[in-house]
PQR file with spaces between the fields and no chain letter, atoms N, CA, C, O and H, PARSE charges and radii, in Angstrom:
ATOM       1  N    MET     1     -19.007  -37.667   70.410 -0.4000 1.5000
ATOM       2  CA   MET     1     -19.887  -38.745   70.736 -0.0000 2.0000
ATOM       3  C    MET     1     -18.749  -39.818   71.149  0.5500 1.7000
ATOM       4  O    MET     1     -17.602  -39.928   70.717 -0.5500 1.4000
ATOM       5  N    ASP     2     -19.400  -40.530   72.070 -0.4000 1.5000
ATOM       6  CA   ASP     2     -18.266  -41.571   72.771 -0.0000 2.0000
ATOM       7  C    ASP     2     -19.553  -42.636   73.168  0.5500 1.7000
ATOM       8  O    ASP     2     -20.775  -42.484   73.175 -0.5500 1.4000
ATOM       9  H    ASP     2     -20.332  -40.440   72.421  0.4000 1.0000
ATOM      10  N    THR     3     -18.568  -43.903   73.527 -0.4000 1.5000
ATOM      11  CA   THR     3     -19.488  -44.933   73.598 -0.0000 2.0000
ATOM      12  C    THR     3     -19.735  -45.897   74.736  0.5500 1.7000
ATOM      13  O    THR     3     -18.711  -46.340   75.255 -0.5500 1.4000
ATOM      14  H    THR     3     -17.576  -44.027   73.521  0.4000 1.0000
ATOM      15  N    ILE     4     -20.751  -46.261   75.168 -0.4000 1.5000
ATOM      16  CA   ILE     4     -21.124  -46.482   76.344 -0.0000 2.0000
ATOM      17  C    ILE     4     -21.902  -48.176   75.800  0.5500 1.7000
ATOM      18  O    ILE     4     -22.220  -48.557   74.673 -0.5500 1.4000
ATOM      19  H    ILE     4     -21.584  -45.901   74.747  0.4000 1.0000
ATOM      20  N    THR     5     -22.013  -48.991   77.379 -0.4000 1.5000
ATOM      21  CA   THR     5     -22.469  -50.229   76.856 -0.0000 2.0000
ATOM      22  C    THR     5     -23.620  -50.610   77.763  0.5500 1.7000
ATOM      23  O    THR     5     -23.407  -50.387   78.955 -0.5500 1.4000
ATOM      24  H    THR     5     -21.755  -48.681   78.294  0.4000 1.0000
ATOM      25  N    ILE     6     -24.679  -51.084   77.485 -0.4000 1.5000
ATOM      26  CA   ILE     6     -25.858  -51.241   78.111 -0.0000 2.0000
ATOM      27  C    ILE     6     -26.637  -52.308   78.036  0.5500 1.7000
ATOM      28  O    ILE     6     -27.057  -52.472   76.891 -0.5500 1.4000
ATOM      29  H    ILE     6     -24.852  -51.265   76.516  0.4000 1.0000
ATOM      30  N    GLN     7     -27.061  -53.240   78.937 -0.4000 1.5000
ATOM      31  CA   GLN     7     -27.843  -54.322   78.593 -0.0000 2.0000
ATOM      32  C    GLN     7     -29.248  -54.295   78.381  0.5500 1.7000
ATOM      33  O    GLN     7     -30.075  -53.629   79.005 -0.5500 1.4000
ATOM      34  H    GLN     7     -26.719  -53.107   79.867  0.4000 1.0000
ATOM      35  N    VAL     8     -29.447  -55.120   77.396 -0.4000 1.5000
ATOM      36  CA   VAL     8     -30.867  -55.274   76.880 -0.0000 2.0000
ATOM      37  C    VAL     8     -31.176  -56.653   76.632  0.5500 1.7000
ATOM      38  O    VAL     8     -30.299  -57.475   76.368 -0.5500 1.4000
ATOM      39  H    VAL     8     -28.775  -55.661   76.889  0.4000 1.0000
ATOM      40  N    GLU     9     -32.677  -56.995   76.725 -0.4000 1.5000
ATOM      41  CA   GLU     9     -33.272  -58.186   76.196 -0.0000 2.0000
ATOM      42  C    GLU     9     -32.325  -58.950   75.170  0.5500 1.7000
ATOM      43  O    GLU     9     -31.611  -58.313   74.396 -0.5500 1.4000
ATOM      44  H    GLU     9     -33.390  -56.327   76.939  0.4000 1.0000
ATOM      45  N    LYS    10     -32.344  -60.106   75.190 -0.4000 1.5000
ATOM      46  CA   LYS    10     -31.709  -61.041   74.111 -0.0000 2.0000
ATOM      47  C    LYS    10     -32.185  -60.958   72.759  0.5500 1.7000
ATOM      48  O    LYS    10     -31.369  -61.215   71.875 -0.5500 1.4000
ATOM      49  H    LYS    10     -32.924  -60.624   75.819  0.4000 1.0000
ATOM      50  N    GLU    11     -33.502  -60.608   72.398 -0.4000 1.5000
ATOM      51  CA   GLU    11     -34.329  -60.259   71.463 -0.0000 2.0000
ATOM      52  C    GLU    11     -33.921  -59.198   71.083  0.5500 1.7000
ATOM      53  O    GLU    11     -33.680  -59.188   69.876 -0.5500 1.4000
ATOM      54  H    GLU    11     -34.165  -60.400   73.116  0.4000 1.0000
ATOM      55  N    VAL    12     -33.649  -57.858   71.844 -0.4000 1.5000
ATOM      56  CA   VAL    12     -33.687  -56.495   71.237 -0.0000 2.0000
ATOM      57  C    VAL    12     -32.378  -56.435   70.702  0.5500 1.7000
ATOM      58  O    VAL    12     -32.242  -55.875   69.614 -0.5500 1.4000
ATOM      59  H    VAL    12     -33.845  -57.866   72.825  0.4000 1.0000
ATOM      60  N    ALA    13     -31.106  -57.052   71.442 -0.4000 1.5000
ATOM      61  CA   ALA    13     -29.649  -57.047   70.803 -0.0000 2.0000
ATOM      62  C    ALA    13     -29.831  -57.728   69.338  0.5500 1.7000
ATOM      63  O    ALA    13     -29.286  -57.378   68.292 -0.5500 1.4000
ATOM      64  H    ALA    13     -31.216  -57.506   72.326  0.4000 1.0000
ATOM      65  N    LYS    14     -30.723  -58.770   69.541 -0.4000 1.5000
ATOM      66  CA   LYS    14     -30.146  -59.449   67.903 -0.0000 2.0000
ATOM      67  C    LYS    14     -31.161  -58.587   67.273  0.5500 1.7000
ATOM      68  O    LYS    14     -30.564  -57.891   66.452 -0.5500 1.4000
ATOM      69  H    LYS    14     -31.166  -59.055   70.391  0.4000 1.0000
ATOM      70  N    ALA    15     -32.228  -58.352   67.277 -0.4000 1.5000
ATOM      71  CA   ALA    15     -32.769  -57.231   66.335 -0.0000 2.0000
ATOM      72  C    ALA    15     -31.807  -56.086   66.080  0.5500 1.7000
ATOM      73  O    ALA    15     -31.242  -56.048   64.987 -0.5500 1.4000
ATOM      74  H    ALA    15     -32.713  -58.917   67.945  0.4000 1.0000
ATOM      75  N    TYR    16     -31.578  -55.186   66.954 -0.4000 1.5000
ATOM      76  CA   TYR    16     -30.581  -54.193   66.455 -0.0000 2.0000
ATOM      77  C    TYR    16     -29.556  -54.539   65.627  0.5500 1.7000
ATOM      78  O    TYR    16     -29.241  -53.729   64.755 -0.5500 1.4000
ATOM      79  H    TYR    16     -32.036  -55.217   67.842  0.4000 1.0000
ATOM      80  N    LYS    17     -28.926  -55.645   65.721 -0.4000 1.5000
ATOM      81  CA   LYS    17     -27.793  -56.135   65.187 -0.0000 2.0000
ATOM      82  C    LYS    17     -27.971  -56.601   63.643  0.5500 1.7000
ATOM      83  O    LYS    17     -26.966  -56.821   62.966 -0.5500 1.4000
ATOM      84  H    LYS    17     -29.181  -56.303   66.429  0.4000 1.0000
ATOM      85  N    LYS    18     -28.925  -56.707   63.249 -0.4000 1.5000
ATOM      86  CA   LYS    18     -29.559  -57.076   61.802 -0.0000 2.0000
ATOM      87  C    LYS    18     -30.024  -55.625   61.192  0.5500 1.7000
ATOM      88  O    LYS    18     -30.092  -55.514   59.968 -0.5500 1.4000
ATOM      89  H    LYS    18     -29.741  -56.529   63.799  0.4000 1.0000
ATOM      90  N    ILE    19     -30.354  -54.477   62.065 -0.4000 1.5000
ATOM      91  CA   ILE    19     -30.806  -53.482   61.183 -0.0000 2.0000
ATOM      92  C    ILE    19     -29.612  -52.562   60.372  0.5500 1.7000
ATOM      93  O    ILE    19     -28.404  -52.560   60.610 -0.5500 1.4000
ATOM      94  H    ILE    19     -30.299  -54.568   63.060  0.4000 1.0000
ATOM      95  N    THR    20     -30.385  -51.749   59.290 -0.4000 1.5000
ATOM      96  CA   THR    20     -29.415  -51.187   58.592 -0.0000 2.0000
ATOM      97  C    THR    20     -28.680  -50.301   59.182  0.5500 1.7000
ATOM      98  O    THR    20     -29.128  -50.106   60.312 -0.5500 1.4000
ATOM      99  H    THR    20     -31.366  -51.751   59.096  0.4000 1.0000
ATOM     100  N    PRO    21     -27.486  -49.478   58.894 -0.5600 1.5000
ATOM     101  CA   PRO    21     -26.729  -48.561   59.643  0.2800 2.0000
ATOM     102  C    PRO    21     -27.616  -47.544   59.622  0.5500 1.7000
ATOM     103  O    PRO    21     -27.695  -47.057   60.750 -0.5500 1.4000
ATOM     104  N    ILE    22     -28.412  -46.935   58.737 -0.4000 1.5000
ATOM     105  CA   ILE    22     -29.227  -45.826   58.783 -0.0000 2.0000
ATOM     106  C    ILE    22     -30.210  -45.987   60.177  0.5500 1.7000
ATOM     107  O    ILE    22     -30.068  -45.160   61.078 -0.5500 1.4000
ATOM     108  H    ILE    22     -28.347  -47.331   57.821  0.4000 1.0000
ATOM     109  N    LYS    23     -31.065  -46.926   60.293 -0.4000 1.5000
ATOM     110  CA   LYS    23     -32.029  -47.374   61.245 -0.0000 2.0000
ATOM     111  C    LYS    23     -30.937  -47.284   62.678  0.5500 1.7000
ATOM     112  O    LYS    23     -31.271  -46.727   63.724 -0.5500 1.4000
ATOM     113  H    LYS    23     -31.180  -47.597   59.561  0.4000 1.0000
ATOM     114  N    ARG    24     -29.921  -47.792   62.507 -0.4000 1.5000
ATOM     115  CA   ARG    24     -29.052  -48.056   63.750 -0.0000 2.0000
ATOM     116  C    ARG    24     -28.645  -46.461   64.310  0.5500 1.7000
ATOM     117  O    ARG    24     -28.663  -46.051   65.470 -0.5500 1.4000
ATOM     118  H    ARG    24     -29.650  -48.244   61.657  0.4000 1.0000
ATOM     119  N    GLN    25     -28.283  -45.744   63.079 -0.4000 1.5000
ATOM     120  CA   GLN    25     -28.027  -44.013   63.462 -0.0000 2.0000
ATOM     121  C    GLN    25     -28.945  -43.623   64.386  0.5500 1.7000
ATOM     122  O    GLN    25     -28.814  -43.294   65.565 -0.5500 1.4000
ATOM     123  H    GLN    25     -28.268  -46.077   62.136  0.4000 1.0000
ATOM     124  N    GLN    26     -30.283  -43.743   63.384 -0.4000 1.5000
ATOM     125  CA   GLN    26     -31.454  -42.895   64.176 -0.0000 2.0000
ATOM     126  C    GLN    26     -31.712  -43.645   65.383  0.5500 1.7000
ATOM     127  O    GLN    26     -31.980  -42.914   66.336 -0.5500 1.4000
ATOM     128  H    GLN    26     -30.389  -44.010   62.427  0.4000 1.0000
ATOM     129  N    ILE    27     -31.712  -44.436   65.542 -0.4000 1.5000
ATOM     130  CA   ILE    27     -32.096  -45.026   67.012 -0.0000 2.0000
ATOM     131  C    ILE    27     -30.914  -44.751   68.280  0.5500 1.7000
ATOM     132  O    ILE    27     -31.108  -44.465   69.461 -0.5500 1.4000
ATOM     133  H    ILE    27     -31.494  -45.031   64.767  0.4000 1.0000
ATOM     134  N    GLU    28     -29.965  -44.906   67.724 -0.4000 1.5000
ATOM     135  CA   GLU    28     -28.656  -44.302   68.709 -0.0000 2.0000
ATOM     136  C    GLU    28     -28.956  -42.423   69.009  0.5500 1.7000
ATOM     137  O    GLU    28     -28.874  -41.860   70.101 -0.5500 1.4000
ATOM     138  H    GLU    28     -29.808  -45.139   66.764  0.4000 1.0000
ATOM     139  N    ASN    29     -29.257  -41.870   67.853 -0.4000 1.5000
ATOM     140  CA   ASN    29     -29.961  -40.573   68.194 -0.0000 2.0000
ATOM     141  C    ASN    29     -30.854  -40.375   68.861  0.5500 1.7000
ATOM     142  O    ASN    29     -30.860  -39.297   69.455 -0.5500 1.4000
ATOM     143  H    ASN    29     -29.323  -42.327   66.966  0.4000 1.0000
ATOM     144  N    LEU    30     -31.940  -41.269   69.051 -0.4000 1.5000
ATOM     145  CA   LEU    30     -32.952  -40.996   69.866 -0.0000 2.0000
ATOM     146  C    LEU    30     -32.726  -41.524   71.323  0.5500 1.7000
ATOM     147  O    LEU    30     -33.284  -40.951   72.258 -0.5500 1.4000
ATOM     148  H    LEU    30     -31.936  -42.144   68.569  0.4000 1.0000
ATOM     149  N    PHE    31     -31.956  -42.555   71.520 -0.4000 1.5000
ATOM     150  CA   PHE    31     -31.516  -42.956   72.712 -0.0000 2.0000
ATOM     151  C    PHE    31     -30.770  -42.210   73.162  0.5500 1.7000
ATOM     152  O    PHE    31     -31.101  -42.039   74.335 -0.5500 1.4000
ATOM     153  H    PHE    31     -31.503  -43.020   70.760  0.4000 1.0000
ATOM     154  N    SER    32     -29.557  -41.391   72.817 -0.4000 1.5000
ATOM     155  CA   SER    32     -28.839  -40.480   73.043 -0.0000 2.0000
ATOM     156  C    SER    32     -29.773  -39.092   73.857  0.5500 1.7000
ATOM     157  O    SER    32     -29.649  -38.751   75.033 -0.5500 1.4000
ATOM     158  H    SER    32     -29.289  -41.530   71.864  0.4000 1.0000
ATOM     159  N    ASN    33     -30.661  -38.500   72.856 -0.4000 1.5000
ATOM     160  CA   ASN    33     -31.304  -37.560   73.158 -0.0000 2.0000
ATOM     161  C    ASN    33     -32.188  -37.899   74.544  0.5500 1.7000
ATOM     162  O    ASN    33     -32.394  -37.085   75.444 -0.5500 1.4000
ATOM     163  H    ASN    33     -30.762  -38.778   71.901  0.4000 1.0000
ATOM     164  N    TRP    34     -32.637  -39.210   74.512 -0.4000 1.5000
ATOM     165  CA   TRP    34     -33.532  -39.603   75.629 -0.0000 2.0000
ATOM     166  C    TRP    34     -33.013  -39.531   77.161  0.5500 1.7000
ATOM     167  O    TRP    34     -33.681  -39.086   78.093 -0.5500 1.4000
ATOM     168  H    TRP    34     -32.469  -39.871   73.780  0.4000 1.0000
ATOM     169  N    LEU    35     -31.393  -40.171   77.272 -0.4000 1.5000
ATOM     170  CA   LEU    35     -30.445  -40.065   78.161 -0.0000 2.0000
ATOM     171  C    LEU    35     -30.610  -38.794   78.643  0.5500 1.7000
ATOM     172  O    LEU    35     -31.099  -38.670   79.766 -0.5500 1.4000
ATOM     173  H    LEU    35     -30.850  -40.533   76.515  0.4000 1.0000
ATOM     174  N    LYS    36     -30.231  -37.618   77.875 -0.4000 1.5000
ATOM     175  CA   LYS    36     -29.965  -36.558   78.025 -0.0000 2.0000
ATOM     176  C    LYS    36     -30.972  -35.977   79.145  0.5500 1.7000
ATOM     177  O    LYS    36     -30.662  -35.477   80.227 -0.5500 1.4000
ATOM     178  H    LYS    36     -29.834  -37.719   76.963  0.4000 1.0000
ATOM     179  N    ASP    37     -32.305  -36.179   78.585 -0.4000 1.5000
ATOM     180  CA   ASP    37     -33.361  -35.874   78.854 -0.0000 2.0000
ATOM     181  C    ASP    37     -33.835  -36.268   80.328  0.5500 1.7000
ATOM     182  O    ASP    37     -34.333  -35.569   81.210 -0.5500 1.4000
ATOM     183  H    ASP    37     -32.557  -36.585   77.706  0.4000 1.0000
ATOM     184  N    ILE    38     -33.533  -37.535   80.296 -0.4000 1.5000
ATOM     185  CA   ILE    38     -33.482  -38.568   81.582 -0.0000 2.0000
ATOM     186  C    ILE    38     -32.240  -37.496   82.874  0.5500 1.7000
ATOM     187  O    ILE    38     -32.633  -37.004   83.931 -0.5500 1.4000
ATOM     188  H    ILE    38     -33.129  -38.103   79.579  0.4000 1.0000
ATOM     189  N    ILE    39     -31.059  -37.426   82.431 -0.4000 1.5000
ATOM     190  CA   ILE    39     -30.075  -36.546   83.769 -0.0000 2.0000
ATOM     191  C    ILE    39     -30.864  -35.299   83.489  0.5500 1.7000
ATOM     192  O    ILE    39     -31.260  -35.093   84.637 -0.5500 1.4000
ATOM     193  H    ILE    39     -30.740  -37.826   81.572  0.4000 1.0000
ATOM     194  N    GLN    40     -31.292  -34.477   82.889 -0.4000 1.5000
ATOM     195  CA   GLN    40     -32.136  -33.370   83.265 -0.0000 2.0000
ATOM     196  C    GLN    40     -32.869  -33.352   84.124  0.5500 1.7000
ATOM     197  O    GLN    40     -33.252  -32.257   84.538 -0.5500 1.4000
ATOM     198  H    GLN    40     -30.971  -34.644   81.957  0.4000 1.0000
ATOM     199  N    ASP    41     -33.282  -34.408   84.643 -0.4000 1.5000
ATOM     200  CA   ASP    41     -34.419  -34.721   85.356 -0.0000 2.0000
ATOM     201  C    ASP    41     -36.127  -34.134   85.069  0.5500 1.7000
ATOM     202  O    ASP    41     -37.052  -33.750   85.785 -0.5500 1.4000
ATOM     203  H    ASP    41     -32.972  -35.297   84.307  0.4000 1.0000
ATOM     204  N    ARG    42     -35.915  -34.309   83.738 -0.4000 1.5000
ATOM     205  CA   ARG    42     -37.386  -33.695   83.344 -0.0000 2.0000
ATOM     206  C    ARG    42     -38.595  -35.085   83.489  0.5500 1.7000
ATOM     207  O    ARG    42     -38.266  -36.255   83.687 -0.5500 1.4000
ATOM     208  H    ARG    42     -35.164  -34.621   83.156  0.4000 1.0000
ATOM     209  N    SER    43     -39.836  -34.645   83.352 -0.4000 1.5000
ATOM     210  CA   SER    43     -41.031  -35.618   83.846 -0.0000 2.0000
ATOM     211  C    SER    43     -41.134  -36.694   83.006  0.5500 1.7000
ATOM     212  O    SER    43     -40.852  -36.324   81.866 -0.5500 1.4000
ATOM     213  H    SER    43     -40.103  -33.694   83.191  0.4000 1.0000
ATOM     214  N    ILE    44     -41.460  -38.068   83.058 -0.4000 1.5000
ATOM     215  CA   ILE    44     -41.418  -39.117   82.243 -0.0000 2.0000
ATOM     216  C    ILE    44     -42.201  -38.379   81.092  0.5500 1.7000
ATOM     217  O    ILE    44     -41.562  -38.118   80.073 -0.5500 1.4000
ATOM     218  H    ILE    44     -41.689  -38.368   83.984  0.4000 1.0000
ATOM     219  N    ASP    45     -43.482  -38.032   81.162 -0.4000 1.5000
ATOM     220  CA   ASP    45     -44.776  -37.743   80.364 -0.0000 2.0000
ATOM     221  C    ASP    45     -43.642  -36.784   78.966  0.5500 1.7000
ATOM     222  O    ASP    45     -43.673  -37.111   77.780 -0.5500 1.4000
ATOM     223  H    ASP    45     -44.000  -38.243   81.990  0.4000 1.0000
ATOM     224  N    GLU    46     -42.813  -35.702   79.486 -0.4000 1.5000
ATOM     225  CA   GLU    46     -42.281  -34.626   78.698 -0.0000 2.0000
ATOM     226  C    GLU    46     -41.304  -35.465   77.987  0.5500 1.7000
ATOM     227  O    GLU    46     -40.921  -35.080   76.882 -0.5500 1.4000
ATOM     228  H    GLU    46     -42.789  -35.436   80.450  0.4000 1.0000
ATOM     229  N    ILE    47     -40.761  -36.786   78.580 -0.4000 1.5000
ATOM     230  CA   ILE    47     -39.862  -37.230   77.964 -0.0000 2.0000
ATOM     231  C    ILE    47     -40.255  -38.026   76.578  0.5500 1.7000
ATOM     232  O    ILE    47     -39.697  -37.911   75.487 -0.5500 1.4000
ATOM     233  H    ILE    47     -41.073  -37.099   79.477  0.4000 1.0000
ATOM     234  N    ILE    48     -41.466  -38.938   76.954 -0.4000 1.5000
ATOM     235  CA   ILE    48     -41.852  -39.778   76.236 -0.0000 2.0000
ATOM     236  C    ILE    48     -42.650  -38.726   75.131  0.5500 1.7000
ATOM     237  O    ILE    48     -42.356  -38.908   73.949 -0.5500 1.4000
ATOM     238  H    ILE    48     -41.920  -39.031   77.840  0.4000 1.0000
ATOM     239  N    ALA    49     -43.321  -37.988   75.341 -0.4000 1.5000
ATOM     240  CA   ALA    49     -43.772  -36.585   74.240 -0.0000 2.0000
ATOM     241  C    ALA    49     -42.336  -36.414   73.156  0.5500 1.7000
ATOM     242  O    ALA    49     -42.384  -36.519   71.931 -0.5500 1.4000
ATOM     243  H    ALA    49     -43.559  -37.840   76.301  0.4000 1.0000
ATOM     244  N    ASP    50     -41.365  -36.190   73.798 -0.4000 1.5000
ATOM     245  CA   ASP    50     -40.266  -35.686   72.985 -0.0000 2.0000
ATOM     246  C    ASP    50     -39.683  -36.834   72.039  0.5500 1.7000
ATOM     247  O    ASP    50     -39.366  -36.632   70.867 -0.5500 1.4000
ATOM     248  H    ASP    50     -41.326  -36.105   74.794  0.4000 1.0000
ATOM     249  N    MET    51     -39.560  -38.314   72.825 -0.4000 1.5000
ATOM     250  CA   MET    51     -39.082  -39.099   71.590 -0.0000 2.0000
ATOM     251  C    MET    51     -40.122  -39.820   71.055  0.5500 1.7000
ATOM     252  O    MET    51     -39.881  -40.924   70.568 -0.5500 1.4000
ATOM     253  H    MET    51     -39.818  -38.478   73.777  0.4000 1.0000
ATOM     254  N    GLN    52     -41.272  -39.366   71.064 -0.4000 1.5000
ATOM     255  CA   GLN    52     -42.264  -39.282   70.427 -0.0000 2.0000
ATOM     256  C    GLN    52     -41.916  -38.690   69.075  0.5500 1.7000
ATOM     257  O    GLN    52     -41.690  -39.356   68.065 -0.5500 1.4000
ATOM     258  H    GLN    52     -41.468  -38.469   71.459  0.4000 1.0000
ATOM     259  N    GLN    53     -41.902  -37.660   69.143 -0.4000 1.5000
ATOM     260  CA   GLN    53     -41.901  -36.834   68.216 -0.0000 2.0000
ATOM     261  C    GLN    53     -40.606  -36.745   67.730  0.5500 1.7000
ATOM     262  O    GLN    53     -40.528  -36.261   66.601 -0.5500 1.4000
ATOM     263  H    GLN    53     -42.085  -37.119   69.964  0.4000 1.0000
ATOM     264  N    GLN    54     -39.336  -37.146   68.379 -0.4000 1.5000
ATOM     265  CA   GLN    54     -38.277  -37.173   67.489 -0.0000 2.0000
ATOM     266  C    GLN    54     -37.979  -38.378   66.827  0.5500 1.7000
ATOM     267  O    GLN    54     -36.982  -38.576   66.133 -0.5500 1.4000
ATOM     268  H    GLN    54     -39.399  -37.539   69.297  0.4000 1.0000
ATOM     269  N    ALA    55     -38.949  -39.232   67.086 -0.4000 1.5000
ATOM     270  CA   ALA    55     -38.886  -40.697   66.428 -0.0000 2.0000
ATOM     271  C    ALA    55     -39.630  -40.565   64.957  0.5500 1.7000
ATOM     272  O    ALA    55     -39.306  -41.107   63.900 -0.5500 1.4000
ATOM     273  H    ALA    55     -39.759  -39.071   67.650  0.4000 1.0000
ATOM     274  N    THR    56     -40.611  -39.770   65.199 -0.4000 1.5000
ATOM     275  CA   THR    56     -41.184  -39.584   64.189 -0.0000 2.0000
ATOM     276  C    THR    56     -40.866  -38.343   62.816  0.5500 1.7000
ATOM     277  O    THR    56     -41.200  -38.307   61.631 -0.5500 1.4000
ATOM     278  H    THR    56     -40.874  -39.330   66.058  0.4000 1.0000
ATOM     279  N    THR    57     -40.043  -37.407   63.731 -0.4000 1.5000
ATOM     280  CA   THR    57     -39.137  -36.518   62.646 -0.0000 2.0000
ATOM     281  C    THR    57     -37.970  -37.300   61.830  0.5500 1.7000
ATOM     282  O    THR    57     -37.495  -36.930   60.756 -0.5500 1.4000
ATOM     283  H    THR    57     -39.771  -37.436   64.693  0.4000 1.0000
ATOM     284  N    ASN    58     -37.581  -38.550   62.626 -0.4000 1.5000
ATOM     285  CA   ASN    58     -36.061  -39.373   62.473 -0.0000 2.0000
ATOM     286  C    ASN    58     -36.986  -40.550   61.229  0.5500 1.7000
ATOM     287  O    ASN    58     -36.421  -41.468   60.635 -0.5500 1.4000
ATOM     288  H    ASN    58     -37.967  -38.849   63.499  0.4000 1.0000
ATOM     289  N    GLY    59     -37.990  -40.310   61.134 -0.4000 1.5000
ATOM     290  CA   GLY    59     -38.717  -41.835   59.958 -0.0000 2.0000
ATOM     291  C    GLY    59     -38.967  -42.904   61.096  0.5500 1.7000
ATOM     292  O    GLY    59     -38.864  -44.087   60.772 -0.5500 1.4000
ATOM     293  H    GLY    59     -38.450  -39.565   61.616  0.4000 1.0000
ATOM     294  N    LEU    60     -39.228  -42.644   62.165 -0.4000 1.5000
ATOM     295  CA   LEU    60     -39.519  -43.948   62.875 -0.0000 2.0000
ATOM     296  C    LEU    60     -40.468  -44.355   63.456  0.5500 1.7000
ATOM     297  O    LEU    60     -40.234  -44.521   64.653 -0.5500 1.4000
ATOM     298  H    LEU    60     -39.311  -41.683   62.429  0.4000 1.0000
ATOM     299  N    THR    61     -41.648  -44.646   63.092 -0.4000 1.5000
ATOM     300  CA   THR    61     -43.010  -44.662   63.428 -0.0000 2.0000
ATOM     301  C    THR    61     -43.100  -45.830   64.361  0.5500 1.7000
ATOM     302  O    THR    61     -42.393  -46.832   64.242 -0.5500 1.4000
ATOM     303  H    THR    61     -41.838  -44.511   62.119  0.4000 1.0000
ATOM     304  N    GLU    62     -44.009  -45.656   65.306 -0.4000 1.5000
ATOM     305  CA   GLU    62     -44.159  -47.059   66.203 -0.0000 2.0000
ATOM     306  C    GLU    62     -44.050  -48.266   65.643  0.5500 1.7000
ATOM     307  O    GLU    62     -43.303  -49.111   66.137 -0.5500 1.4000
ATOM     308  H    GLU    62     -44.583  -44.842   65.403  0.4000 1.0000
ATOM     309  N    GLU    63     -44.953  -48.561   64.276 -0.4000 1.5000
ATOM     310  CA   GLU    63     -44.906  -49.362   63.539 -0.0000 2.0000
ATOM     311  C    GLU    63     -43.490  -49.919   63.086  0.5500 1.7000
ATOM     312  O    GLU    63     -43.270  -51.128   63.009 -0.5500 1.4000
ATOM     313  H    GLU    63     -45.559  -47.875   63.875  0.4000 1.0000
ATOM     314  N    ILE    64     -42.622  -49.024   62.816 -0.4000 1.5000
ATOM     315  CA   ILE    64     -41.200  -49.503   62.366 -0.0000 2.0000
ATOM     316  C    ILE    64     -40.358  -49.811   63.535  0.5500 1.7000
ATOM     317  O    ILE    64     -39.327  -50.465   63.382 -0.5500 1.4000
ATOM     318  H    ILE    64     -42.801  -48.042   62.879  0.4000 1.0000
ATOM     319  N    LEU    65     -40.655  -49.467   64.468 -0.4000 1.5000
ATOM     320  CA   LEU    65     -39.857  -49.696   65.699 -0.0000 2.0000
ATOM     321  C    LEU    65     -40.307  -51.281   65.901  0.5500 1.7000
ATOM     322  O    LEU    65     -39.552  -52.223   65.657 -0.5500 1.4000
ATOM     323  H    LEU    65     -41.492  -48.935   64.593  0.4000 1.0000
ATOM     324  N    GLN    66     -41.445  -51.392   66.309 -0.4000 1.5000
ATOM     325  CA   GLN    66     -42.133  -52.654   66.269 -0.0000 2.0000
ATOM     326  C    GLN    66     -41.287  -53.823   65.504  0.5500 1.7000
ATOM     327  O    GLN    66     -40.729  -54.822   65.959 -0.5500 1.4000
ATOM     328  H    GLN    66     -42.058  -50.627   66.508  0.4000 1.0000
ATOM     329  N    ASP    67     -41.423  -53.231   63.917 -0.4000 1.5000
ATOM     330  CA   ASP    67     -40.955  -54.285   62.959 -0.0000 2.0000
ATOM     331  C    ASP    67     -39.843  -54.554   63.184  0.5500 1.7000
ATOM     332  O    ASP    67     -39.489  -55.716   62.986 -0.5500 1.4000
ATOM     333  H    ASP    67     -41.877  -52.420   63.547  0.4000 1.0000
ATOM     334  N    ILE    68     -38.826  -53.510   63.711 -0.4000 1.5000
ATOM     335  CA   ILE    68     -37.400  -53.824   64.119 -0.0000 2.0000
ATOM     336  C    ILE    68     -37.218  -54.960   65.138  0.5500 1.7000
ATOM     337  O    ILE    68     -36.510  -55.963   65.041 -0.5500 1.4000
ATOM     338  H    ILE    68     -39.114  -52.565   63.871  0.4000 1.0000
ATOM     339  N    LEU    69     -37.925  -54.616   66.016 -0.4000 1.5000
ATOM     340  CA   LEU    69     -38.071  -55.525   67.255 -0.0000 2.0000
ATOM     341  C    LEU    69     -38.356  -57.128   66.794  0.5500 1.7000
ATOM     342  O    LEU    69     -37.704  -58.144   67.037 -0.5500 1.4000
ATOM     343  H    LEU    69     -38.501  -53.801   66.096  0.4000 1.0000
ATOM     344  N    GLU    70     -39.278  -56.980   66.227 -0.4000 1.5000
ATOM     345  CA   GLU    70     -39.785  -58.155   65.648 -0.0000 2.0000
ATOM     346  C    GLU    70     -39.304  -59.131   64.447  0.5500 1.7000
ATOM     347  O    GLU    70     -39.549  -60.316   64.220 -0.5500 1.4000
ATOM     348  H    GLU    70     -39.808  -56.155   66.029  0.4000 1.0000
ATOM     349  N    ASN    71     -38.542  -58.191   63.786 -0.4000 1.5000
ATOM     350  CA   ASN    71     -38.308  -58.990   63.004 -0.0000 2.0000
ATOM     351  C    ASN    71     -36.685  -58.515   62.399  0.5500 1.7000
ATOM     352  O    ASN    71     -36.340  -59.096   61.370 -0.5500 1.4000
ATOM     353  H    ASN    71     -38.342  -57.229   63.971  0.4000 1.0000
ATOM     354  N    GLY    72     -35.800  -57.603   62.935 -0.4000 1.5000
ATOM     355  CA   GLY    72     -34.686  -57.194   62.825 -0.0000 2.0000
ATOM     356  C    GLY    72     -34.550  -56.448   61.590  0.5500 1.7000
ATOM     357  O    GLY    72     -33.470  -55.941   61.290 -0.5500 1.4000
ATOM     358  H    GLY    72     -36.080  -57.132   63.771  0.4000 1.0000
């Protein structure tokens, strides 16, 4: 793995810094896979479907992700 820096909304950064290392790793894996998909020039619908499946597989439901954004 390598490290990159991206800009996000202030609330997202604040919430990300507060989450557990396990949740952080899950999000990093999900984001890494998402970037791979974009680089491979897949359709946005395919990418979204895969991201939803990967998130669910990794225990990150829509509700959990929303809670992370809202409460950190």
